[in-house]
PQR file of N, CA, C, O and H, with PARSE charges and radii, in Angstrom:
ATOM      1  N   MET A   1      -4.145  32.707   0.898 -0.4000 1.5000
ATOM      2  CA  MET A   1      -4.741  31.410   0.521 -0.0000 2.0000
ATOM      3  C   MET A   1      -4.612  30.296  -0.532  0.5500 1.7000
ATOM      4  O   MET A   1      -5.471  29.929  -1.334 -0.5500 1.4000
ATOM      5  N   LEU A   2      -3.579  29.916  -0.392 -0.4000 1.5000
ATOM      6  CA  LEU A   2      -2.979  29.225  -1.757 -0.0000 2.0000
ATOM      7  C   LEU A   2      -3.438  27.989  -1.550  0.5500 1.7000
ATOM      8  O   LEU A   2      -3.029  27.212  -0.688 -0.5500 1.4000
ATOM      9  H   LEU A   2      -2.881  30.214   0.259  0.4000 1.0000
ATOM     10  N   VAL A   3      -4.301  27.796  -2.349 -0.4000 1.5000
ATOM     11  CA  VAL A   3      -4.828  26.790  -3.135 -0.0000 2.0000
ATOM     12  C   VAL A   3      -3.940  25.631  -4.274  0.5500 1.7000
ATOM     13  O   VAL A   3      -3.378  25.819  -5.353 -0.5500 1.4000
ATOM     14  H   VAL A   3      -4.633  28.428  -3.050  0.4000 1.0000
ATOM     15  N   THR A   4      -4.148  24.413  -3.427 -0.4000 1.5000
ATOM     16  CA  THR A   4      -3.653  23.528  -4.477 -0.0000 2.0000
ATOM     17  C   THR A   4      -4.428  22.570  -5.068  0.5500 1.7000
ATOM     18  O   THR A   4      -5.333  22.071  -4.401 -0.5500 1.4000
ATOM     19  H   THR A   4      -4.604  24.261  -2.550  0.4000 1.0000
ATOM     20  N   VAL A   5      -4.196  22.134  -6.473 -0.4000 1.5000
ATOM     21  CA  VAL A   5      -5.192  21.294  -7.142 -0.0000 2.0000
ATOM     22  C   VAL A   5      -4.105  19.633  -8.050  0.5500 1.7000
ATOM     23  O   VAL A   5      -3.536  19.613  -9.141 -0.5500 1.4000
ATOM     24  H   VAL A   5      -3.460  22.539  -7.015  0.4000 1.0000
ATOM     25  N   SER A   6      -4.221  18.649  -7.111 -0.4000 1.5000
ATOM     26  CA  SER A   6      -3.488  17.571  -7.890 -0.0000 2.0000
ATOM     27  C   SER A   6      -2.757  17.249  -9.387  0.5500 1.7000
ATOM     28  O   SER A   6      -3.148  16.201  -9.902 -0.5500 1.4000
ATOM     29  H   SER A   6      -4.683  18.666  -6.225  0.4000 1.0000
ATOM     30  N   ALA A   7      -2.292  17.603  -9.737 -0.4000 1.5000
ATOM     31  CA  ALA A   7      -1.613  17.391 -11.582 -0.0000 2.0000
ATOM     32  C   ALA A   7      -3.467  15.751 -11.510  0.5500 1.7000
ATOM     33  O   ALA A   7      -4.649  16.092 -11.477 -0.5500 1.4000
ATOM     34  H   ALA A   7      -1.975  18.454  -9.318  0.4000 1.0000
ATOM     35  N   ALA A   8      -3.207  14.976 -11.512 -0.4000 1.5000
ATOM     36  CA  ALA A   8      -3.447  13.925 -11.216 -0.0000 2.0000
ATOM     37  C   ALA A   8      -5.228  14.173 -11.645  0.5500 1.7000
ATOM     38  O   ALA A   8      -6.010  13.663 -12.446 -0.5500 1.4000
ATOM     39  H   ALA A   8      -2.246  14.699 -11.539  0.4000 1.0000
ATOM     40  N   LEU A   9      -5.292  15.360 -10.493 -0.4000 1.5000
ATOM     41  CA  LEU A   9      -6.866  15.710 -10.678 -0.0000 2.0000
ATOM     42  C   LEU A   9      -7.478  16.385 -11.756  0.5500 1.7000
ATOM     43  O   LEU A   9      -8.540  16.255 -12.363 -0.5500 1.4000
ATOM     44  H   LEU A   9      -4.656  15.774  -9.842  0.4000 1.0000
ATOM     45  N   LEU A  10      -5.965  17.564 -11.857 -0.4000 1.5000
ATOM     46  CA  LEU A  10      -6.453  17.914 -13.546 -0.0000 2.0000
ATOM     47  C   LEU A  10      -6.827  16.881 -14.340  0.5500 1.7000
ATOM     48  O   LEU A  10      -7.925  16.502 -14.746 -0.5500 1.4000
ATOM     49  H   LEU A  10      -5.102  17.670 -11.364  0.4000 1.0000
ATOM     50  N   MET A  11      -5.705  16.489 -14.489 -0.4000 1.5000
ATOM     51  CA  MET A  11      -5.562  15.622 -15.922 -0.0000 2.0000
ATOM     52  C   MET A  11      -7.198  14.400 -15.832  0.5500 1.7000
ATOM     53  O   MET A  11      -8.248  14.491 -16.468 -0.5500 1.4000
ATOM     54  H   MET A  11      -4.813  16.796 -14.160  0.4000 1.0000
ATOM     55  N   ALA A  12      -6.939  13.773 -15.196 -0.4000 1.5000
ATOM     56  CA  ALA A  12      -8.133  13.505 -15.019 -0.0000 2.0000
ATOM     57  C   ALA A  12      -9.591  14.062 -15.475  0.5500 1.7000
ATOM     58  O   ALA A  12     -10.523  13.407 -15.942 -0.5500 1.4000
ATOM     59  H   ALA A  12      -6.086  13.700 -14.680  0.4000 1.0000
ATOM     60  N   ALA A  13      -9.541  15.119 -15.272 -0.4000 1.5000
ATOM     61  CA  ALA A  13     -11.354  16.388 -14.693 -0.0000 2.0000
ATOM     62  C   ALA A  13     -10.442  17.047 -16.341  0.5500 1.7000
ATOM     63  O   ALA A  13     -11.000  18.078 -16.717 -0.5500 1.4000
ATOM     64  H   ALA A  13      -8.784  15.651 -14.893  0.4000 1.0000
ATOM     65  N   GLY A  14      -9.602  16.758 -16.994 -0.4000 1.5000
ATOM     66  CA  GLY A  14      -8.865  17.072 -18.794 -0.0000 2.0000
ATOM     67  C   GLY A  14      -9.348  16.306 -19.527  0.5500 1.7000
ATOM     68  O   GLY A  14     -10.095  16.758 -20.395 -0.5500 1.4000
ATOM     69  H   GLY A  14      -9.149  15.920 -16.689  0.4000 1.0000
ATOM     70  N   ALA A  15      -9.093  14.772 -19.452 -0.4000 1.5000
ATOM     71  CA  ALA A  15      -9.364  13.642 -19.638 -0.0000 2.0000
ATOM     72  C   ALA A  15     -11.373  13.252 -19.192  0.5500 1.7000
ATOM     73  O   ALA A  15     -11.603  12.122 -19.624 -0.5500 1.4000
ATOM     74  H   ALA A  15      -8.486  14.405 -18.746  0.4000 1.0000
ATOM     75  N   GLY A  16     -11.719  13.415 -19.014 -0.4000 1.5000
ATOM     76  CA  GLY A  16     -12.824  13.698 -18.094 -0.0000 2.0000
ATOM     77  C   GLY A  16     -13.648  14.628 -20.179  0.5500 1.7000
ATOM     78  O   GLY A  16     -14.493  14.349 -21.029 -0.5500 1.4000
ATOM     79  H   GLY A  16     -11.532  14.332 -18.664  0.4000 1.0000
ATOM     80  N   ALA A  17     -13.016  15.282 -20.011 -0.4000 1.5000
ATOM     81  CA  ALA A  17     -13.849  17.070 -20.408 -0.0000 2.0000
ATOM     82  C   ALA A  17     -13.838  16.385 -21.497  0.5500 1.7000
ATOM     83  O   ALA A  17     -14.784  15.672 -21.830 -0.5500 1.4000
ATOM     84  H   ALA A  17     -12.329  15.508 -19.320  0.4000 1.0000
ATOM     85  N   LEU A  18     -12.797  16.519 -22.160 -0.4000 1.5000
ATOM     86  CA  LEU A  18     -12.216  15.508 -23.579 -0.0000 2.0000
ATOM     87  C   LEU A  18     -12.585  14.102 -24.270  0.5500 1.7000
ATOM     88  O   LEU A  18     -12.080  13.698 -25.318 -0.5500 1.4000
ATOM     89  H   LEU A  18     -12.028  17.098 -21.889  0.4000 1.0000
ATOM     90  N   LEU A  19     -13.901  13.182 -23.230 -0.4000 1.5000
ATOM     91  CA  LEU A  19     -13.861  12.162 -23.495 -0.0000 2.0000
ATOM     92  C   LEU A  19     -15.214  12.641 -23.663  0.5500 1.7000
ATOM     93  O   LEU A  19     -15.783  12.274 -24.692 -0.5500 1.4000
ATOM     94  H   LEU A  19     -14.311  13.510 -22.379  0.4000 1.0000
ATOM     95  N   TYR A  20     -15.949  13.508 -22.729 -0.4000 1.5000
ATOM     96  CA  TYR A  20     -17.111  13.967 -23.207 -0.0000 2.0000
ATOM     97  C   TYR A  20     -17.618  14.397 -23.464  0.5500 1.7000
ATOM     98  O   TYR A  20     -18.788  14.559 -23.119 -0.5500 1.4000
ATOM     99  H   TYR A  20     -15.487  13.806 -21.893  0.4000 1.0000
ATOM    100  N   PHE A  21     -16.313  15.376 -25.153 -0.4000 1.5000
ATOM    101  CA  PHE A  21     -16.988  16.283 -25.776 -0.0000 2.0000
ATOM    102  C   PHE A  21     -16.279  15.161 -27.375  0.5500 1.7000
ATOM    103  O   PHE A  21     -16.049  15.464 -28.546 -0.5500 1.4000
ATOM    104  H   PHE A  21     -15.362  15.245 -25.433  0.4000 1.0000
ATOM    105  N   ARG A  22     -16.159  13.945 -26.642 -0.4000 1.5000
ATOM    106  CA  ARG A  22     -15.605  12.737 -27.501 -0.0000 2.0000
ATOM    107  C   ARG A  22     -14.528  13.193 -28.725  0.5500 1.7000
ATOM    108  O   ARG A  22     -14.343  13.015 -29.929 -0.5500 1.4000
ATOM    109  H   ARG A  22     -16.346  13.699 -25.691  0.4000 1.0000
ATOM    110  N   ARG A  23     -13.768  14.129 -27.206 -0.4000 1.5000
ATOM    111  CA  ARG A  23     -12.083  14.056 -28.886 -0.0000 2.0000
ATOM    112  C   ARG A  23     -11.043  12.856 -28.058  0.5500 1.7000
ATOM    113  O   ARG A  23      -9.884  13.267 -28.104 -0.5500 1.4000
ATOM    114  H   ARG A  23     -13.918  14.273 -26.228  0.4000 1.0000
ATOM    115  N   LEU A  24     -11.105  12.005 -27.597 -0.4000 1.5000
ATOM    116  CA  LEU A  24     -10.959  11.210 -26.943 -0.0000 2.0000
ATOM    117  C   LEU A  24     -11.574   9.456 -26.767  0.5500 1.7000
ATOM    118  O   LEU A  24     -12.619   9.164 -26.185 -0.5500 1.4000
ATOM    119  H   LEU A  24     -12.047  11.671 -27.560  0.4000 1.0000
ATOM    120  N   GLY A  25     -10.785   8.629 -27.317 -0.4000 1.5000
ATOM    121  CA  GLY A  25     -11.618   7.139 -26.900 -0.0000 2.0000
ATOM    122  C   GLY A  25     -11.745   7.249 -25.893  0.5500 1.7000
ATOM    123  O   GLY A  25     -11.456   8.398 -25.561 -0.5500 1.4000
ATOM    124  H   GLY A  25      -9.936   8.866 -27.790  0.4000 1.0000
ATOM    125  N   PRO A  26     -12.212   6.331 -24.666 -0.5600 1.5000
ATOM    126  CA  PRO A  26     -12.196   5.769 -24.212  0.2800 2.0000
ATOM    127  C   PRO A  26     -10.151   5.139 -23.359  0.5500 1.7000
ATOM    128  O   PRO A  26      -9.621   5.349 -22.268 -0.5500 1.4000
ATOM    129  N   GLY A  27      -9.745   4.452 -24.494 -0.4000 1.5000
ATOM    130  CA  GLY A  27      -8.473   4.105 -24.143 -0.0000 2.0000
ATOM    131  C   GLY A  27      -7.093   5.540 -24.030  0.5500 1.7000
ATOM    132  O   GLY A  27      -6.114   5.648 -23.292 -0.5500 1.4000
ATOM    133  H   GLY A  27     -10.176   4.281 -25.380  0.4000 1.0000
ATOM    134  N   ALA A  28      -7.483   6.176 -24.814 -0.4000 1.5000
ATOM    135  CA  ALA A  28      -6.720   6.908 -25.068 -0.0000 2.0000
ATOM    136  C   ALA A  28      -6.791   8.426 -23.796  0.5500 1.7000
ATOM    137  O   ALA A  28      -5.803   9.086 -23.475 -0.5500 1.4000
ATOM    138  H   ALA A  28      -8.278   6.089 -25.414  0.4000 1.0000
ATOM    139  N   ALA A  29      -8.608   8.715 -23.143 -0.4000 1.5000
ATOM    140  CA  ALA A  29      -8.568   9.633 -21.865 -0.0000 2.0000
ATOM    141  C   ALA A  29      -7.869   7.979 -20.514  0.5500 1.7000
ATOM    142  O   ALA A  29      -7.207   8.478 -19.604 -0.5500 1.4000
ATOM    143  H   ALA A  29      -9.410   8.179 -23.404  0.4000 1.0000
ATOM    144  N   LEU A  30      -7.930   7.039 -20.437 -0.4000 1.5000
ATOM    145  CA  LEU A  30      -7.283   6.572 -19.559 -0.0000 2.0000
ATOM    146  C   LEU A  30      -6.015   6.546 -19.362  0.5500 1.7000
ATOM    147  O   LEU A  30      -5.521   6.805 -18.264 -0.5500 1.4000
ATOM    148  H   LEU A  30      -8.468   6.634 -21.177  0.4000 1.0000
ATOM    149  N   VAL A  31      -5.264   6.197 -20.506 -0.4000 1.5000
ATOM    150  CA  VAL A  31      -4.084   6.815 -20.596 -0.0000 2.0000
ATOM    151  C   VAL A  31      -3.476   8.016 -19.942  0.5500 1.7000
ATOM    152  O   VAL A  31      -2.583   8.000 -19.096 -0.5500 1.4000
ATOM    153  H   VAL A  31      -5.665   5.986 -21.397  0.4000 1.0000
ATOM    154  N   VAL A  32      -4.241   9.338 -20.583 -0.4000 1.5000
ATOM    155  CA  VAL A  32      -3.790  10.755 -19.924 -0.0000 2.0000
ATOM    156  C   VAL A  32      -3.929  10.640 -18.524  0.5500 1.7000
ATOM    157  O   VAL A  32      -3.095  10.928 -17.666 -0.5500 1.4000
ATOM    158  H   VAL A  32      -4.967   9.352 -21.271  0.4000 1.0000
ATOM    159  N   TRP A  33      -5.287  10.101 -18.353 -0.4000 1.5000
ATOM    160  CA  TRP A  33      -5.309   9.898 -16.646 -0.0000 2.0000
ATOM    161  C   TRP A  33      -4.630   9.382 -16.441  0.5500 1.7000
ATOM    162  O   TRP A  33      -4.236   9.893 -15.392 -0.5500 1.4000
ATOM    163  H   TRP A  33      -5.964   9.867 -19.050  0.4000 1.0000
ATOM    164  N   LEU A  34      -3.826   8.332 -16.701 -0.4000 1.5000
ATOM    165  CA  LEU A  34      -2.456   7.986 -15.316 -0.0000 2.0000
ATOM    166  C   LEU A  34      -2.186   8.365 -16.374  0.5500 1.7000
ATOM    167  O   LEU A  34      -2.597   7.554 -17.204 -0.5500 1.4000
ATOM    168  H   LEU A  34      -4.146   7.917 -17.553  0.4000 1.0000
ATOM    169  N   SER A  35      -1.509   9.513 -16.992 -0.4000 1.5000
ATOM    170  CA  SER A  35       0.098  10.489 -16.958 -0.0000 2.0000
ATOM    171  C   SER A  35      -0.266  10.858 -15.795  0.5500 1.7000
ATOM    172  O   SER A  35       0.526  10.385 -14.980 -0.5500 1.4000
ATOM    173  H   SER A  35      -1.175  10.172 -16.317  0.4000 1.0000
ATOM    174  N   GLY A  36      -1.273  11.621 -15.171 -0.4000 1.5000
ATOM    175  CA  GLY A  36      -1.044  12.860 -14.005 -0.0000 2.0000
ATOM    176  C   GLY A  36      -0.738  11.723 -13.210  0.5500 1.7000
ATOM    177  O   GLY A  36       0.473  11.521 -13.303 -0.5500 1.4000
ATOM    178  H   GLY A  36      -1.917  12.004 -15.833  0.4000 1.0000
ATOM    179  N   PHE A  37      -1.231  10.969 -12.541 -0.4000 1.5000
ATOM    180  CA  PHE A  37      -0.639  10.355 -12.061 -0.0000 2.0000
ATOM    181  C   PHE A  37       1.317  10.499 -11.851  0.5500 1.7000
ATOM    182  O   PHE A  37       2.128  10.597 -10.930 -0.5500 1.4000
ATOM    183  H   PHE A  37      -2.215  11.133 -12.465  0.4000 1.0000
ATOM    184  N   THR A  38       1.310  10.430 -13.339 -0.4000 1.5000
ATOM    185  CA  THR A  38       2.956  10.290 -13.705 -0.0000 2.0000
ATOM    186  C   THR A  38       3.031  11.476 -12.810  0.5500 1.7000
ATOM    187  O   THR A  38       3.301  11.425 -11.610 -0.5500 1.4000
ATOM    188  H   THR A  38       0.651  10.351 -14.087  0.4000 1.0000
ATOM    189  N   ALA A  39       2.823  12.331 -13.357 -0.4000 1.5000
ATOM    190  CA  ALA A  39       3.014  14.105 -13.589 -0.0000 2.0000
ATOM    191  C   ALA A  39       2.455  14.859 -11.829  0.5500 1.7000
ATOM    192  O   ALA A  39       2.300  15.985 -11.357 -0.5500 1.4000
ATOM    193  H   ALA A  39       2.604  12.373 -14.332  0.4000 1.0000
ATOM    194  N   ALA A  40       2.354  13.802 -11.483 -0.4000 1.5000
ATOM    195  CA  ALA A  40       2.176  14.458 -10.127 -0.0000 2.0000
ATOM    196  C   ALA A  40       2.831  13.983  -8.656  0.5500 1.7000
ATOM    197  O   ALA A  40       2.877  14.516  -7.547 -0.5500 1.4000
ATOM    198  H   ALA A  40       2.480  12.887 -11.867  0.4000 1.0000
ATOM    199  N   SER A  41       3.608  11.935  -9.544 -0.4000 1.5000
ATOM    200  CA  SER A  41       4.230  11.654  -8.583 -0.0000 2.0000
ATOM    201  C   SER A  41       3.669  10.946  -6.732  0.5500 1.7000
ATOM    202  O   SER A  41       4.043  10.623  -5.605 -0.5500 1.4000
ATOM    203  H   SER A  41       3.571  11.503 -10.445  0.4000 1.0000
ATOM    204  N   THR A  42       2.959  11.037  -7.320 -0.4000 1.5000
ATOM    205  CA  THR A  42       1.397  10.470  -6.517 -0.0000 2.0000
ATOM    206  C   THR A  42       2.782   8.650  -5.862  0.5500 1.7000
ATOM    207  O   THR A  42       3.612   7.915  -6.395 -0.5500 1.4000
ATOM    208  H   THR A  42       2.655  11.299  -8.236  0.4000 1.0000
ATOM    209  N   GLY A  43       2.306   8.794  -4.833 -0.4000 1.5000
ATOM    210  CA  GLY A  43       2.543   6.924  -4.330 -0.0000 2.0000
ATOM    211  C   GLY A  43       2.179   6.040  -6.435  0.5500 1.7000
ATOM    212  O   GLY A  43       2.950   5.490  -7.222 -0.5500 1.4000
ATOM    213  H   GLY A  43       1.631   9.391  -4.400  0.4000 1.0000
ATOM    214  N   LEU A  44       0.873   6.326  -6.500 -0.4000 1.5000
ATOM    215  CA  LEU A  44       0.777   5.278  -8.099 -0.0000 2.0000
ATOM    216  C   LEU A  44       1.797   5.954  -8.924  0.5500 1.7000
ATOM    217  O   LEU A  44       1.715   5.331  -9.983 -0.5500 1.4000
ATOM    218  H   LEU A  44       0.246   6.772  -5.861  0.4000 1.0000
ATOM    219  N   ALA A  45       2.511   6.659  -9.044 -0.4000 1.5000
ATOM    220  CA  ALA A  45       3.365   6.743 -10.228 -0.0000 2.0000
ATOM    221  C   ALA A  45       3.912   5.650 -10.293  0.5500 1.7000
ATOM    222  O   ALA A  45       3.450   5.031 -11.251 -0.5500 1.4000
ATOM    223  H   ALA A  45       2.578   7.165  -8.183  0.4000 1.0000
ATOM    224  N   GLY A  46       4.931   4.894  -9.573 -0.4000 1.5000
ATOM    225  CA  GLY A  46       6.347   3.747  -9.831 -0.0000 2.0000
ATOM    226  C   GLY A  46       4.764   2.184 -10.715  0.5500 1.7000
ATOM    227  O   GLY A  46       4.637   1.383 -11.641 -0.5500 1.4000
ATOM    228  H   GLY A  46       5.306   5.398  -8.795  0.4000 1.0000
ATOM    229  N   PRO A  47       4.101   2.680  -9.627 -0.5600 1.5000
ATOM    230  CA  PRO A  47       2.778   1.026 -10.791  0.2800 2.0000
ATOM    231  C   PRO A  47       2.277   1.801 -12.326  0.5500 1.7000
ATOM    232  O   PRO A  47       2.116   1.162 -13.366 -0.5500 1.4000
ATOM    233  N   VAL A  48       2.110   3.067 -12.216 -0.4000 1.5000
ATOM    234  CA  VAL A  48       1.745   4.163 -13.536 -0.0000 2.0000
ATOM    235  C   VAL A  48       2.542   3.846 -14.228  0.5500 1.7000
ATOM    236  O   VAL A  48       2.459   3.166 -15.250 -0.5500 1.4000
ATOM    237  H   VAL A  48       2.240   3.586 -11.372  0.4000 1.0000
ATOM    238  N   ASN A  49       3.834   4.534 -13.503 -0.4000 1.5000
ATOM    239  CA  ASN A  49       4.429   4.109 -14.775 -0.0000 2.0000
ATOM    240  C   ASN A  49       4.751   2.272 -15.601  0.5500 1.7000
ATOM    241  O   ASN A  49       4.816   2.141 -16.823 -0.5500 1.4000
ATOM    242  H   ASN A  49       3.902   5.087 -12.673  0.4000 1.0000
ATOM    243  N   ALA A  50       4.866   1.368 -14.858 -0.4000 1.5000
ATOM    244  CA  ALA A  50       5.459   0.394 -14.221 -0.0000 2.0000
ATOM    245  C   ALA A  50       4.488  -0.186 -15.684  0.5500 1.7000
ATOM    246  O   ALA A  50       5.103  -0.648 -16.645 -0.5500 1.4000
ATOM    247  H   ALA A  50       4.813   1.474 -13.865  0.4000 1.0000
ATOM    248  N   LEU A  51       2.858  -0.089 -15.703 -0.4000 1.5000
ATOM    249  CA  LEU A  51       1.603  -0.942 -16.689 -0.0000 2.0000
ATOM    250  C   LEU A  51       1.451  -0.058 -17.895  0.5500 1.7000
ATOM    251  O   LEU A  51       0.743  -0.450 -18.823 -0.5500 1.4000
ATOM    252  H   LEU A  51       2.359   0.286 -14.922  0.4000 1.0000
ATOM    253  N   LEU A  52       2.312   1.586 -17.982 -0.4000 1.5000
ATOM    254  CA  LEU A  52       2.271   2.277 -18.847 -0.0000 2.0000
ATOM    255  C   LEU A  52       4.325   1.393 -20.229  0.5500 1.7000
ATOM    256  O   LEU A  52       4.572   1.110 -21.401 -0.5500 1.4000
ATOM    257  H   LEU A  52       2.887   1.905 -17.229  0.4000 1.0000
ATOM    258  N   THR A  53       4.624   1.399 -19.661 -0.4000 1.5000
ATOM    259  CA  THR A  53       6.076   1.315 -19.926 -0.0000 2.0000
ATOM    260  C   THR A  53       4.814  -0.741 -20.739  0.5500 1.7000
ATOM    261  O   THR A  53       4.246  -0.953 -21.810 -0.5500 1.4000
ATOM    262  H   THR A  53       4.422   1.630 -18.709  0.4000 1.0000
ATOM    263  N   ALA A  54       4.981  -1.555 -19.556 -0.4000 1.5000
ATOM    264  CA  ALA A  54       4.119  -3.000 -20.570 -0.0000 2.0000
ATOM    265  C   ALA A  54       3.360  -3.015 -21.778  0.5500 1.7000
ATOM    266  O   ALA A  54       3.151  -3.720 -22.765 -0.5500 1.4000
ATOM    267  H   ALA A  54       5.443  -1.383 -18.686  0.4000 1.0000
ATOM    268  N   ALA A  55       2.966  -1.668 -21.142 -0.4000 1.5000
ATOM    269  CA  ALA A  55       1.690  -1.369 -22.400 -0.0000 2.0000
ATOM    270  C   ALA A  55       2.451  -1.184 -23.751  0.5500 1.7000
ATOM    271  O   ALA A  55       2.047  -1.786 -24.746 -0.5500 1.4000
ATOM    272  H   ALA A  55       3.136  -1.096 -20.340  0.4000 1.0000
ATOM    273  N   VAL A  56       3.697  -0.250 -23.820 -0.4000 1.5000
ATOM    274  CA  VAL A  56       3.907   0.141 -24.475 -0.0000 2.0000
ATOM    275  C   VAL A  56       4.611  -1.227 -25.715  0.5500 1.7000
ATOM    276  O   VAL A  56       4.571  -1.511 -26.912 -0.5500 1.4000
ATOM    277  H   VAL A  56       4.025   0.239 -23.012  0.4000 1.0000
ATOM    278  N   HIS A  57       5.351  -1.838 -24.108 -0.4000 1.5000
ATOM    279  CA  HIS A  57       6.031  -2.752 -25.074 -0.0000 2.0000
ATOM    280  C   HIS A  57       5.234  -4.082 -25.549  0.5500 1.7000
ATOM    281  O   HIS A  57       5.827  -5.140 -25.759 -0.5500 1.4000
ATOM    282  H   HIS A  57       5.383  -1.607 -23.136  0.4000 1.0000
ATOM    283  N   ALA A  58       4.218  -3.968 -25.659 -0.4000 1.5000
ATOM    284  CA  ALA A  58       3.137  -5.509 -25.788 -0.0000 2.0000
ATOM    285  C   ALA A  58       2.636  -4.598 -26.733  0.5500 1.7000
ATOM    286  O   ALA A  58       2.003  -5.285 -27.535 -0.5500 1.4000
ATOM    287  H   ALA A  58       3.737  -3.108 -25.489  0.4000 1.0000
ATOM    288  N   LEU A  59       2.567  -3.123 -27.150 -0.4000 1.5000
ATOM    289  CA  LEU A  59       2.260  -2.881 -28.855 -0.0000 2.0000
ATOM    290  C   LEU A  59       3.723  -3.156 -29.790  0.5500 1.7000
ATOM    291  O   LEU A  59       4.219  -3.589 -30.830 -0.5500 1.4000
ATOM    292  H   LEU A  59       3.081  -2.565 -26.499  0.4000 1.0000
ATOM    293  N   ALA A  60       3.817  -2.858 -29.180 -0.4000 1.5000
ATOM    294  CA  ALA A  60       5.847  -2.318 -30.002 -0.0000 2.0000
ATOM    295  C   ALA A  60       5.940  -4.476 -30.223  0.5500 1.7000
ATOM    296  O   ALA A  60       6.950  -4.993 -30.700 -0.5500 1.4000
ATOM    297  H   ALA A  60       3.414  -2.506 -28.336  0.4000 1.0000
ATOM    298  N   GLN A  61       4.749  -5.303 -29.782 -0.4000 1.5000
ATOM    299  CA  GLN A  61       5.539  -6.782 -29.558 -0.0000 2.0000
ATOM    300  C   GLN A  61       4.832  -7.142 -31.157  0.5500 1.7000
ATOM    301  O   GLN A  61       5.441  -7.806 -31.995 -0.5500 1.4000
ATOM    302  H   GLN A  61       3.929  -4.883 -29.395  0.4000 1.0000
ATOM    303  N   HIS A  62       3.369  -6.538 -31.394 -0.4000 1.5000
ATOM    304  CA  HIS A  62       2.561  -6.863 -32.104 -0.0000 2.0000
ATOM    305  C   HIS A  62       2.661  -6.537 -33.417  0.5500 1.7000
ATOM    306  O   HIS A  62       1.785  -6.885 -34.208 -0.5500 1.4000
ATOM    307  H   HIS A  62       2.874  -5.999 -30.713  0.4000 1.0000
TER
END
């Protein structure tokens, strides 16, 4: 039997573990988790990409 796990779920678990062990802050963990939607090419990939792009452009302006 083939078992598949979504990349978004794996990224969420990884971000949660890194957050739990205090290797990432909440903001960085959120970015890692949102990147999972992009990697998985889920239906949220488009809006997540737009959100991350807007955040990067906003940070670059300051």
